[in-house]
LOTI-996460 format. One record per residue: residue number from 0; residue in three letters; z, x, y of N, C-alpha, C in turn. Coordinates in Angstrom, 3 decimals, decimal comma, always signed. Atoms other than C-alpha are relative to their C-alpha. Layout:
N
<rec resi="NUM" resn="ala" n_up="Z" n_east="X" n_north="Y" ca_up="Z" ca_east="X" ca_north="Y" c_up="Z" c_east="X" c_north="Y"/>
...
END
This chain:
78
<rec resi="0" resn="met" n_up="+0,000" n_east="+0,859" n_north="-1,187" ca_up="+0,000" ca_east="+0,000" ca_north="+0,000" c_up="+0,000" c_east="+0,890" c_north="+1,231"/>
<rec resi="1" resn="asp" n_up="+0,127" n_east="-0,786" n_north="-1,222" ca_up="-1,055" ca_east="+1,461" ca_north="+3,343" c_up="+1,144" c_east="-0,361" c_north="+0,943"/>
<rec resi="2" resn="gln" n_up="-1,140" n_east="+0,229" n_north="-0,890" ca_up="+1,871" ca_east="+1,890" ca_north="+5,744" c_up="-0,397" c_east="-0,717" c_north="+1,288"/>
<rec resi="3" resn="lys" n_up="+0,435" n_east="+0,605" n_north="-1,264" ca_up="-0,250" ca_east="+0,607" ca_north="+8,657" c_up="-0,391" c_east="-1,459" c_north="-0,148"/>
<rec resi="4" resn="thr" n_up="+0,367" n_east="+1,394" n_north="+0,199" ca_up="-1,068" ca_east="-2,740" ca_north="+7,093" c_up="+1,220" c_east="-0,793" c_north="-0,458"/>
<rec resi="5" resn="cys" n_up="-1,086" n_east="+0,895" n_north="+0,394" ca_up="+1,221" ca_east="-5,695" ca_north="+6,563" c_up="-0,109" c_east="-0,254" c_north="-1,500"/>
<rec resi="6" resn="pro" n_up="+0,075" n_east="+0,277" n_north="+1,436" ca_up="+2,141" ca_east="-6,082" ca_north="+2,888" c_up="-0,215" c_east="-1,489" c_north="-0,248"/>
<rec resi="7" resn="ser" n_up="+0,155" n_east="+1,393" n_north="+0,406" ca_up="+1,150" ca_east="-9,265" ca_north="+1,121" c_up="+1,161" c_east="-0,367" c_north="-0,910"/>
<rec resi="8" resn="val" n_up="-1,021" n_east="+0,446" n_north="+0,943" ca_up="+3,464" ca_east="-11,352" ca_north="-1,016" c_up="-0,250" c_east="+0,651" c_north="-1,357"/>
<rec resi="9" resn="ala" n_up="+0,335" n_east="-0,635" n_north="+1,283" ca_up="+1,611" ca_east="-9,986" ca_north="-4,062" c_up="+0,412" c_east="+1,465" c_north="-0,015"/>
<rec resi="10" resn="asp" n_up="-0,418" n_east="-1,404" n_north="-0,087" ca_up="+2,255" ca_east="-6,414" ca_north="-2,855" c_up="+1,504" c_east="+0,126" c_north="-0,231"/>
<rec resi="11" resn="ile" n_up="-1,457" n_east="-0,033" n_north="+0,133" ca_up="+5,972" ca_east="-7,130" ca_north="-2,586" c_up="+0,402" c_east="-0,343" c_north="-1,427"/>
<rec resi="12" resn="cys" n_up="-0,302" n_east="+0,384" n_north="+1,381" ca_up="+6,022" ca_east="-8,864" ca_north="-5,978" c_up="-0,287" c_east="+1,146" c_north="-0,965"/>
<rec resi="13" resn="glu" n_up="+0,362" n_east="-1,128" n_north="+0,861" ca_up="+4,291" ca_east="-5,881" ca_north="-7,564" c_up="+0,999" c_east="+1,145" c_north="+0,148"/>
<rec resi="14" resn="ala" n_up="-0,905" n_east="-1,118" n_north="-0,256" ca_up="+6,589" ca_east="-3,329" ca_north="-5,933" c_up="+1,407" c_east="-0,260" c_north="-0,540"/>
<rec resi="15" resn="ile" n_up="-1,364" n_east="+0,334" n_north="+0,422" ca_up="+9,849" ca_east="-5,134" ca_north="-6,726" c_up="+0,027" c_east="-0,426" c_north="-1,463"/>
<rec resi="16" resn="gly" n_up="+0,068" n_east="+0,539" n_north="+1,355" ca_up="+8,786" ca_east="-6,837" ca_north="-9,947" c_up="+0,279" c_east="-1,489" c_north="+0,009"/>
<rec resi="17" resn="arg" n_up="-0,167" n_east="+1,455" n_north="+0,012" ca_up="+8,314" ca_east="-10,532" ca_north="-10,503" c_up="+1,250" c_east="-0,445" c_north="-0,751"/>
<rec resi="18" resn="pro" n_up="-1,243" n_east="+0,413" n_north="+0,685" ca_up="+11,130" ca_east="-10,775" ca_north="-13,085" c_up="+1,252" c_east="+0,251" c_north="+0,845"/>
<rec resi="19" resn="val" n_up="-1,149" n_east="-0,308" n_north="-0,860" ca_up="+13,548" ca_east="-9,132" ca_north="-10,623" c_up="+0,129" c_east="-1,063" c_north="+1,088"/>
<rec resi="20" resn="ile" n_up="-0,007" n_east="+1,025" n_north="-1,056" ca_up="+12,566" ca_east="-11,553" ca_north="-7,856" c_up="+0,424" c_east="-1,345" c_north="-0,577"/>
<rec resi="21" resn="ala" n_up="-0,323" n_east="+1,292" n_north="+0,620" ca_up="+12,708" ca_east="-14,575" ca_north="-10,181" c_up="+1,492" c_east="-0,110" c_north="-0,303"/>
<rec resi="22" resn="ser" n_up="-1,429" n_east="+0,008" n_north="+0,315" ca_up="+16,188" ca_east="-13,648" ca_north="-11,361" c_up="+0,852" c_east="-0,072" c_north="+1,256"/>
<rec resi="23" resn="ala" n_up="-0,789" n_east="-0,053" n_north="-1,239" ca_up="+17,445" ca_east="-12,899" ca_north="-7,852" c_up="+0,020" c_east="-1,336" c_north="+0,734"/>
<rec resi="24" resn="val" n_up="+0,049" n_east="+1,268" n_north="-0,742" ca_up="+16,281" ca_east="-16,210" ca_north="-6,369" c_up="+0,261" c_east="-1,209" c_north="-0,895"/>
<rec resi="25" resn="gly" n_up="-0,360" n_east="+1,085" n_north="+0,911" ca_up="+17,051" ca_east="-18,270" ca_north="-9,479" c_up="-1,130" c_east="-0,945" c_north="-0,336"/>
<rec resi="26" resn="val" n_up="+1,155" n_east="+0,817" n_north="+0,367" ca_up="+13,569" ca_east="-19,483" ca_north="-10,365" c_up="-0,715" c_east="+0,650" c_north="-1,179"/>
<rec resi="27" resn="gly" n_up="+0,806" n_east="-0,558" n_north="+1,080" ca_up="+11,033" ca_east="-18,948" ca_north="-13,136" c_up="-1,102" c_east="+0,903" c_north="+0,538"/>
<rec resi="28" resn="leu" n_up="+1,094" n_east="-0,890" n_north="-0,378" ca_up="+8,227" ca_east="-16,394" ca_north="-13,124" c_up="-1,177" c_east="-0,749" c_north="+0,623"/>
<rec resi="29" resn="thr" n_up="+1,113" n_east="+0,784" n_north="-0,546" ca_up="+5,724" ca_east="-19,166" ca_north="-12,407" c_up="+0,179" c_east="-0,240" c_north="+1,493"/>
<rec resi="30" resn="ala" n_up="-0,241" n_east="+0,227" n_north="-1,433" ca_up="+7,352" ca_east="-19,892" ca_north="-9,039" c_up="-0,311" c_east="+1,251" c_north="+0,806"/>
<rec resi="31" resn="val" n_up="+0,298" n_east="-1,256" n_north="-0,693" ca_up="+7,096" ca_east="-16,224" ca_north="-8,068" c_up="-1,510" c_east="+0,233" c_north="+0,019"/>
<rec resi="32" resn="ser" n_up="+1,453" n_east="-0,151" n_north="+0,059" ca_up="+3,469" ca_east="-16,097" ca_north="-9,225" c_up="-0,701" c_east="-0,955" c_north="+0,961"/>
<rec resi="33" resn="asn" n_up="+0,573" n_east="+0,961" n_north="-0,949" ca_up="+2,695" ca_east="-19,238" ca_north="-7,219" c_up="+0,136" c_east="+0,504" c_north="+1,430"/>
<rec resi="34" resn="ala" n_up="-0,192" n_east="-0,549" n_north="-1,341" ca_up="+4,176" ca_east="-17,605" ca_north="-4,116" c_up="-0,989" c_east="+1,125" c_north="+0,265"/>
<rec resi="35" resn="ala" n_up="+0,949" n_east="-1,109" n_north="-0,159" ca_up="+1,999" ca_east="-14,531" ca_north="-4,693" c_up="-1,413" c_east="-0,522" c_north="+0,242"/>
<rec resi="36" resn="val" n_up="+1,339" n_east="+0,584" n_north="-0,161" ca_up="-1,149" ca_east="-16,661" ca_north="-5,026" c_up="-0,148" c_east="-0,639" c_north="+1,374"/>
<rec resi="37" resn="glu" n_up="+0,031" n_east="+0,678" n_north="-1,304" ca_up="-0,290" ca_east="-18,667" ca_north="-1,892" c_up="+0,255" c_east="+0,958" c_north="+1,159"/>
<rec resi="38" resn="asn" n_up="-0,375" n_east="-1,010" n_north="-0,998" ca_up="+0,756" ca_east="-15,463" ca_north="-0,053" c_up="+1,078" c_east="-0,530" c_north="+0,947"/>
<rec resi="39" resn="arg" n_up="-1,076" n_east="+0,583" n_north="-0,791" ca_up="+3,876" ca_east="-17,285" ca_north="+1,122" c_up="+1,230" c_east="-0,182" c_north="-0,883"/>
<rec resi="40" resn="phe" n_up="-1,273" n_east="+0,221" n_north="+0,681" ca_up="+7,484" ca_east="-17,051" ca_north="-0,053" c_up="+0,665" c_east="-1,232" c_north="+0,608"/>
<rec resi="41" resn="pro" n_up="-0,796" n_east="+1,086" n_north="-0,583" ca_up="+9,687" ca_east="-20,140" ca_north="+0,336" c_up="+1,026" c_east="+0,580" c_north="+0,977"/>
<rec resi="42" resn="ala" n_up="-0,928" n_east="-0,472" n_north="-1,030" ca_up="+11,877" ca_east="-19,789" ca_north="+3,421" c_up="+1,393" c_east="+0,257" c_north="-0,565"/>
<rec resi="43" resn="arg" n_up="-1,355" n_east="-0,158" n_north="+0,542" ca_up="+15,047" ca_east="-20,168" ca_north="+1,350" c_up="+0,177" c_east="+1,304" c_north="-0,765"/>
<rec resi="44" resn="trp" n_up="-0,074" n_east="-1,290" n_north="+0,685" ca_up="+14,222" ca_east="-16,879" ca_north="-0,417" c_up="+0,136" c_east="+1,161" c_north="+0,981"/>
<rec resi="45" resn="phe" n_up="+0,106" n_east="-1,076" n_north="-0,989" ca_up="+14,171" ca_east="-14,894" ca_north="+2,838" c_up="+1,079" c_east="+1,075" c_north="-0,125"/>
<rec resi="46" resn="phe" n_up="-1,065" n_east="-1,005" n_north="-0,016" ca_up="+17,564" ca_east="-13,196" ca_north="+2,754" c_up="+0,026" c_east="+0,832" c_north="-1,281"/>
<rec resi="47" resn="ile" n_up="+0,022" n_east="-0,724" n_north="+1,266" ca_up="+17,280" ca_east="-12,271" ca_north="-0,916" c_up="-1,185" c_east="+0,957" c_north="-0,045"/>
<rec resi="48" resn="ile" n_up="+1,194" n_east="-0,852" n_north="+0,019" ca_up="+13,709" ca_east="-10,944" ca_north="-0,628" c_up="+0,160" c_east="+1,135" c_north="+1,002"/>
<rec resi="49" resn="arg" n_up="-0,204" n_east="-1,045" n_north="-1,003" ca_up="+14,603" ca_east="-9,061" ca_north="+2,550" c_up="+0,930" c_east="+1,084" c_north="-0,541"/>
<rec resi="50" resn="ser" n_up="-0,930" n_east="-0,958" n_north="+0,580" ca_up="+17,501" ca_east="-7,413" ca_north="+0,738" c_up="-0,673" c_east="+0,845" c_north="-1,085"/>
<rec resi="51" resn="leu" n_up="+0,723" n_east="-0,730" n_north="+1,045" ca_up="+15,332" ca_east="-6,486" ca_north="-2,250" c_up="-1,002" c_east="+0,981" c_north="+0,602"/>
<rec resi="52" resn="cys" n_up="+0,954" n_east="-0,883" n_north="-0,675" ca_up="+12,693" ca_east="-5,043" ca_north="+0,081" c_up="+0,716" c_east="+1,197" c_north="+0,620"/>
<rec resi="53" resn="lys" n_up="-0,762" n_east="-1,077" n_north="-0,633" ca_up="+15,298" ca_east="-3,033" ca_north="+1,957" c_up="+0,409" c_east="+1,049" c_north="-1,033"/>
<rec resi="54" resn="glu" n_up="-0,384" n_east="-0,913" n_north="+1,080" ca_up="+16,524" ca_east="-1,534" ca_north="-1,327" c_up="-1,158" c_east="+0,902" c_north="-0,431"/>
<rec resi="55" resn="gln" n_up="+1,186" n_east="-0,747" n_north="+0,421" ca_up="+12,953" ca_east="-0,413" ca_north="-2,070" c_up="-0,693" c_east="+0,714" c_north="+1,169"/>
<rec resi="56" resn="gly" n_up="+0,615" n_east="-0,610" n_north="-1,174" ca_up="+12,178" ca_east="+0,743" ca_north="+1,477" c_up="-1,311" c_east="-0,658" c_north="+0,403"/>
<rec resi="57" resn="leu" n_up="+1,219" n_east="+0,752" n_north="-0,298" ca_up="+9,533" ca_east="-1,968" ca_north="+1,928" c_up="+0,158" c_east="-0,838" c_north="+1,257"/>
<rec resi="58" resn="asp" n_up="+0,016" n_east="+0,950" n_north="-1,108" ca_up="+8,571" ca_east="-3,951" ca_north="+5,006" c_up="+0,135" c_east="-1,404" c_north="-0,574"/>
<rec resi="59" resn="cys" n_up="-0,148" n_east="+1,395" n_north="+0,417" ca_up="+9,495" ca_east="-7,627" ca_north="+4,774" c_up="-0,304" c_east="-0,893" c_north="+1,202"/>
<rec resi="60" resn="pro" n_up="+0,361" n_east="+0,809" n_north="-1,175" ca_up="+7,545" ca_east="-9,476" ca_north="+7,469" c_up="+0,408" c_east="-1,465" c_north="-0,134"/>
<rec resi="61" resn="glu" n_up="-0,395" n_east="+1,415" n_north="-0,006" ca_up="+8,929" ca_east="-12,877" ca_north="+8,392" c_up="-1,205" c_east="-0,915" c_north="-0,157"/>
<rec resi="62" resn="ser" n_up="+1,218" n_east="+0,813" n_north="+0,089" ca_up="+5,336" ca_east="-14,124" ca_north="+8,512" c_up="-0,374" c_east="-0,338" c_north="-1,440"/>
<rec resi="63" resn="leu" n_up="+0,285" n_east="+0,287" n_north="+1,406" ca_up="+5,277" ca_east="-14,094" ca_north="+4,682" c_up="+0,860" c_east="-1,125" c_north="-0,557"/>
<rec resi="64" resn="phe" n_up="-0,902" n_east="+1,063" n_north="+0,430" ca_up="+7,817" ca_east="-16,929" ca_north="+4,543" c_up="-0,389" c_east="-1,309" c_north="+0,656"/>
<rec resi="65" resn="ser" n_up="+0,412" n_east="+1,329" n_north="-0,462" ca_up="+7,303" ca_east="-20,664" ca_north="+4,997" c_up="+1,026" c_east="-0,640" c_north="+0,919"/>
<rec resi="66" resn="phe" n_up="-0,920" n_east="+0,574" n_north="-0,977" ca_up="+9,611" ca_east="-21,162" ca_north="+7,954" c_up="-0,680" c_east="-1,136" c_north="+0,741"/>
<rec resi="67" resn="ala" n_up="+0,534" n_east="+1,115" n_north="-0,775" ca_up="+9,164" ca_east="-24,442" ca_north="+9,815" c_up="-0,258" c_east="+0,470" c_north="+1,419"/>
<rec resi="68" resn="gly" n_up="+0,333" n_east="-0,366" n_north="-1,367" ca_up="+7,491" ca_east="-24,082" ca_north="+13,180" c_up="+0,838" c_east="-0,780" c_north="+1,002"/>
<rec resi="69" resn="ile" n_up="-0,712" n_east="+0,672" n_north="-1,082" ca_up="+9,037" ca_east="-25,063" ca_north="+16,459" c_up="-1,032" c_east="-0,760" c_north="+0,820"/>
<rec resi="70" resn="ala" n_up="+0,919" n_east="+0,826" n_north="-0,777" ca_up="+7,277" ca_east="-27,948" ca_north="+18,182" c_up="+0,121" c_east="+0,349" c_north="+1,465"/>
<rec resi="71" resn="lys" n_up="-0,002" n_east="-0,374" n_north="-1,416" ca_up="+6,269" ca_east="-27,124" ca_north="+21,735" c_up="-0,300" c_east="-1,223" c_north="+0,860"/>
<rec resi="72" resn="thr" n_up="+0,165" n_east="+1,201" n_north="-0,811" ca_up="+6,593" ca_east="-30,596" ca_north="+23,204" c_up="+1,305" c_east="-0,263" c_north="+0,747"/>
<rec resi="73" resn="ser" n_up="-1,201" n_east="+0,311" n_north="-0,777" ca_up="+9,027" ca_east="-31,991" ca_north="+25,725" c_up="+0,725" c_east="-1,218" c_north="-0,542"/>
<rec resi="74" resn="glu" n_up="-0,664" n_east="+1,164" n_north="+0,581" ca_up="+9,932" ca_east="-34,945" ca_north="+23,491" c_up="+1,421" c_east="+0,355" c_north="-0,422"/>
<rec resi="75" resn="gly" n_up="-1,386" n_east="-0,206" n_north="+0,389" ca_up="+13,653" ca_east="-35,221" ca_north="+23,007" c_up="+0,741" c_east="+0,995" c_north="+0,866"/>
<rec resi="76" resn="ala" n_up="-0,675" n_east="-0,943" n_north="-0,887" ca_up="+14,407" ca_east="-32,758" ca_north="+25,785" c_up="+1,003" c_east="-0,738" c_north="+0,856"/>
<rec resi="77" resn="ala" n_up="-1,061" n_east="+0,643" n_north="-0,790" ca_up="+17,585" ca_east="-33,539" ca_north="+27,648" c_up="-0,215" c_east="+0,179" c_north="+1,465"/>
END
């Protein structure tokens, strides 16, 4: 993986290992494989994946997670 490019979910899965990720987040291998195919980790996995990446010295961009966006409307503003 080139240090100048953003890693993909598949890159992270390959570097850490899908069984390690599956065990850490409490899901099956299929869920990890689905995330790799979609290039998006579920948001609830963020802290665990970030920790696993840190242990391996890997970047863990927030953009690889399915965080909900913030609406940019004035509705509901006080």
